[in-house]
C-alpha positions in Angstrom: 101.7 -140.1 -34.3 101.5 -141.0 -37.8 99.8 -138.8 -40.2 100.8 -138.6 -43.7 102.9 -141.3 -42.5 99.7 -142.8 -43.4 98.8 -140.5 -46.3 95.5 -139.6 -44.5 93.4 -136.7 -45.6 91.5 -134.4 -43.3 87.7 -134.5 -43.6 85.2 -133.2 -41.1 83.3 -135.6 -38.9 79.6 -135.8 -39.4 79.0 -135.0 -35.8 80.4 -132.3 -33.5 83.4 -133.5 -31.6 81.9 -132.0 -28.4 78.7 -134.0 -28.7 78.0 -135.8 -25.4 78.9 -139.5 -25.5 76.1 -141.9 -25.5 77.4 -145.5 -25.7 78.3 -146.2 -29.3 75.2 -146.6 -31.3 73.3 -149.7 -30.6 76.2 -151.4 -28.9 75.5 -152.5 -25.4 78.5 -153.3 -23.0 79.6 -156.9 -23.3 81.3 -159.2 -20.9 85.0 -159.3 -20.7 87.6 -156.5 -20.2 87.4 -152.8 -21.1 90.9 -151.6 -22.1 92.3 -148.1 -21.5 95.4 -147.8 -23.7 97.6 -144.9 -22.7 99.8 -142.5 -24.7 103.5 -142.8 -25.1 104.5 -142.3 -28.8 107.0 -145.0 -29.8 106.6 -146.8 -26.5 103.0 -147.4 -27.6 104.0 -150.2 -29.8 103.9 -152.2 -26.5 100.1 -152.1 -26.9 100.4 -154.4 -29.8 102.1 -157.0 -27.6 99.4 -156.6 -24.9 96.6 -157.2 -27.4 98.4 -160.2 -28.9 98.7 -161.8 -25.5 95.0 -161.2 -24.7 94.0 -162.7 -28.1 96.3 -165.7 -27.5 94.4 -166.4 -24.2 91.0 -165.5 -25.8 90.3 -162.8 -23.3 87.2 -161.0 -24.5 87.5 -157.2 -24.9 84.3 -155.3 -24.5 85.5 -151.8 -25.5 88.7 -149.8 -25.9 89.4 -146.2 -24.8 92.6 -144.9 -26.3 94.8 -141.9 -26.0 97.4 -140.9 -28.6 99.1 -144.1 -29.9 96.7 -146.0 -27.7 93.9 -144.8 -29.9 95.9 -145.7 -33.0 96.6 -149.3 -31.9 93.2 -149.8 -30.4 91.4 -148.5 -33.5 93.4 -150.7 -35.8 92.7 -153.7 -33.5 89.0 -153.2 -33.5 89.0 -152.6 -37.3 90.8 -156.0 -37.8 94.0 -154.3 -39.0 96.4 -155.0 -36.1 98.6 -157.4 -38.2 99.1 -154.7 -40.8 100.0 -152.2 -38.2 102.4 -154.6 -36.6 104.1 -155.4 -39.9 104.5 -151.6 -40.6 105.9 -151.0 -37.1 108.4 -153.9 -37.4 109.5 -152.7 -40.8 110.8 -149.4 -39.4 114.6 -149.0 -39.0 116.7 -146.2 -37.6 117.9 -145.1 -41.0 114.7 -145.9 -42.9 112.6 -143.9 -40.4 113.7 -140.6 -41.9 112.0 -141.2 -45.2 108.7 -141.6 -43.4 108.9 -138.1 -41.9 107.5 -135.0 -43.5 109.4 -132.1 -41.9 107.8 -128.6 -42.2 109.3 -125.3 -41.3 106.9 -122.6 -40.1 103.8 -124.8 -40.0 101.7 -125.8 -37.0 103.9 -128.9 -36.4 107.4 -130.0 -37.0 106.2 -133.1 -38.8 103.3 -133.3 -41.1 103.0 -137.0 -40.5 104.3 -140.5 -41.4 103.1 -142.8 -44.1 101.6 -146.2 -43.3 101.3 -148.7 -46.1 98.8 -147.7 -48.8 97.0 -151.0 -48.2 96.1 -150.1 -44.6 95.2 -146.5 -45.6 92.8 -147.7 -48.2 91.3 -150.3 -45.9 90.5 -147.7 -43.2 89.6 -144.8 -45.4 85.9 -145.4 -45.2 85.8 -147.0 -41.8 83.4 -145.4 -39.3 83.8 -145.8 -35.6 80.1 -146.6 -35.1 80.5 -149.5 -37.6 83.1 -151.3 -35.4 81.7 -154.3 -33.5 82.7 -152.8 -30.1 82.8 -149.3 -28.8 86.0 -147.3 -29.4 86.7 -143.9 -27.8 89.6 -141.8 -29.1 90.6 -139.1 -26.6 91.8 -135.7 -27.9 92.2 -132.2 -26.5 90.6 -129.0 -27.7 93.5 -126.7 -28.4 91.6 -123.5 -27.7 89.5 -124.4 -24.6 91.6 -127.3 -23.1 88.4 -129.4 -23.0 88.8 -133.2 -23.1 87.2 -134.5 -26.3 85.8 -138.0 -26.8 85.5 -139.0 -30.4 83.1 -141.9 -30.5 81.5 -141.7 -33.9 82.6 -140.6 -37.4 85.8 -141.2 -39.4 88.1 -143.7 -37.6 91.2 -142.3 -39.4 90.4 -138.7 -38.4 89.7 -139.6 -34.8 93.0 -141.5 -34.4 94.9 -138.6 -36.0 93.4 -136.1 -33.7 94.2 -138.2 -30.7 97.9 -138.4 -31.5 98.5 -134.8 -32.8 101.3 -134.0 -30.4 101.7 -130.1 -30.2 104.8 -128.8 -31.9 105.4 -132.1 -33.6 102.3 -133.1 -35.5 99.8 -130.6 -36.9 96.5 -130.3 -35.1 93.4 -131.8 -36.7 90.4 -129.5 -37.5 87.3 -131.4 -36.6 83.8 -130.2 -35.9 85.1 -126.6 -35.9 87.6 -127.4 -33.2 91.4 -127.6 -33.3 92.2 -131.0 -31.8 95.5 -132.1 -30.4 97.0 -135.1 -28.5 94.7 -136.5 -25.9 97.6 -137.2 -23.5 97.6 -133.5 -22.6 94.5 -134.0 -20.5 94.0 -137.8 -20.1 97.1 -139.9 -20.7 95.5 -143.2 -19.5 91.7 -143.0 -20.1 90.4 -145.5 -17.6 87.6 -143.2 -16.5 86.2 -143.3 -20.0 85.5 -147.0 -19.6 83.7 -146.3 -16.3 81.4 -143.7 -18.0 80.4 -146.5 -20.4 79.4 -148.6 -17.4 82.2 -151.1 -17.9 82.7 -153.2 -14.7 86.1 -154.7 -15.5 88.6 -152.1 -16.6 92.3 -152.8 -17.3 94.6 -149.9 -18.0 98.0 -150.0 -19.8 100.2 -147.2 -18.4 103.4 -146.6 -20.3 104.7 -143.9 -18.0 104.6 -145.5 -14.6 108.3 -146.2 -14.1 109.7 -143.1 -15.9 110.3 -140.7 -13.0 111.1 -142.5 -9.8 107.5 -142.6 -8.6 107.3 -138.8 -8.3 110.3 -138.5 -6.0 111.0 -135.2 -4.3 114.5 -133.8 -4.3 116.1 -131.1 -2.1 118.9 -129.0 -3.5 121.0 -126.0 -2.9 120.6 -123.1 -5.4 124.2 -122.7 -6.6 125.9 -122.4 -10.0 127.4 -125.7 -11.1 130.9 -124.2 -10.9 130.4 -123.5 -7.2 130.4 -127.0 -6.1 128.4 -129.3 -8.3 129.3 -132.3 -6.1 127.3 -130.8 -3.3 124.5 -129.2 -5.3 122.0 -132.1 -4.9 120.9 -133.8 -1.7 118.7 -136.5 -3.1 116.0 -138.1 -1.0 115.8 -141.1 -3.4 118.7 -143.2 -4.7 120.3 -141.9 -7.9 119.1 -143.3 -11.1 121.9 -144.6 -13.4 119.7 -146.2 -16.0 120.2 -145.6 -19.7 117.0 -143.5 -19.8 118.3 -141.4 -16.9 121.6 -140.7 -18.8 119.7 -139.7 -21.9 117.6 -137.3 -19.9 120.8 -135.4 -19.0 121.5 -134.5 -22.5 120.6 -130.9 -23.3 118.8 -129.5 -26.4 115.4 -128.1 -27.4 114.0 -131.4 -28.6 115.2 -133.3 -25.4 113.7 -130.6 -23.2 110.4 -130.7 -25.0 110.2 -134.5 -24.8 111.2 -134.5 -21.1 108.5 -131.8 -20.3 105.8 -133.8 -22.1 106.9 -137.0 -20.3 106.7 -135.3 -16.9 103.3 -133.8 -17.7 101.9 -137.2 -18.7 103.3 -138.9 -15.7 101.9 -136.4 -13.2 98.5 -136.2 -14.8 98.3 -140.0 -15.0 99.0 -140.4 -11.4 96.4 -137.9 -10.3 93.7 -139.2 -12.6 94.2 -142.9 -11.9 94.3 -142.3 -8.2 90.9 -140.7 -8.3 89.4 -143.3 -10.6 91.6 -146.4 -10.6 91.2 -149.3 -13.0 90.6 -152.8 -11.7 94.0 -153.9 -13.1 96.9 -151.8 -14.3 99.7 -153.0 -16.5 103.0 -151.1 -16.6 105.2 -152.4 -19.4 108.8 -151.4 -18.6 109.4 -149.3 -21.7 111.3 -146.4 -20.1 114.4 -147.0 -22.1 112.6 -146.6 -25.4 112.6 -142.9 -26.5 109.4 -141.2 -27.6 110.7 -141.0 -31.1 112.3 -144.4 -31.4 109.6 -145.9 -33.5 112.2 -148.3 -35.0 112.3 -150.2 -31.7 108.9 -151.7 -32.3 110.1 -155.3 -32.0 111.5 -154.6 -28.5 108.4 -152.7 -27.4 106.0 -155.3 -28.7 107.8 -158.0 -26.8 107.9 -156.0 -23.6 104.1 -155.5 -23.8 103.5 -159.1 -24.5 105.7 -160.3 -21.6 104.1 -157.8 -19.2 100.7 -159.1 -20.0 101.7 -162.8 -19.9 103.3 -162.3 -16.5 99.9 -161.2 -15.1 97.6 -163.4 -17.2 96.2 -165.2 -14.2 95.0 -161.8 -12.9 93.7 -160.9 -16.3 91.7 -164.1 -16.6 90.2 -163.6 -13.1 89.2 -160.1 -14.0 87.6 -161.1 -17.3 85.5 -163.8 -15.5 84.3 -161.5 -12.6 81.2 -159.4 -12.2 79.0 -160.7 -15.1 77.3 -157.9 -17.0 74.1 -156.8 -15.3 75.4 -157.7 -11.8 75.3 -154.7 -9.4 77.8 -154.9 -6.6 
């Protein structure tokens, strides 16, 4: 989500984005927990709270696989720049957010990007993924083929930008001859990536779990609203009167796009996590934070922190289980 928000420049990776992944050069899996940080735009600030809680309890993190803002937060964490990212996130306000946006008419995206502080940009400009002390995988989507792309070497900044390039909002990133877009289109919560890297203890952070009533099914009569709106719906599940539900009732192109993207991420997450579930899944309750409400970072970070602390006993047991090399 943040592009020139960061003032970043595009530059090609040294390796093709489609090159098969082979555990980040010279780095063998370590003990601890492998994190799969999911997408969620502004809700993703909750990842900062999760990581702060894990650090507070000295939970070792063996690798991070991130999609969209999960790649951004995870990349900054492994690069040692999480405090700077947190400071930037907390500095955003509803009114001040506008000056960070670079609106474009007729381009490949509505927003060219946002600008992070120059200090953070300069600090990460020359950082390579393979130089991090632990593996990082940024998940993106090939805009032409629909292939899932794992960026595991090359420019850290470029990989993070590709992972959060939400179609219609942020411009795609040209990398290795491919047009890369938001990884949440194909893999919203990349727990399976950690498995490919032979990680035995995988914890996923899913920011979409409680958004849509656990995939409830509704029966309804096909009638115009004027012909009896009070009888149009016959819900199987209880009505949702939350703030988020009321917001979803508002019409408009932007709202429809956001709702559609939320639904897609939710359904894909359920299907993929069911087929290859993590050992532990955190679901911070961030449903009331809108995708574009980046100014609510303080709230999101606290929610992520509290969600992790509430299950810290489980996290500690997971981190201590199945030592590296033990085959079950």
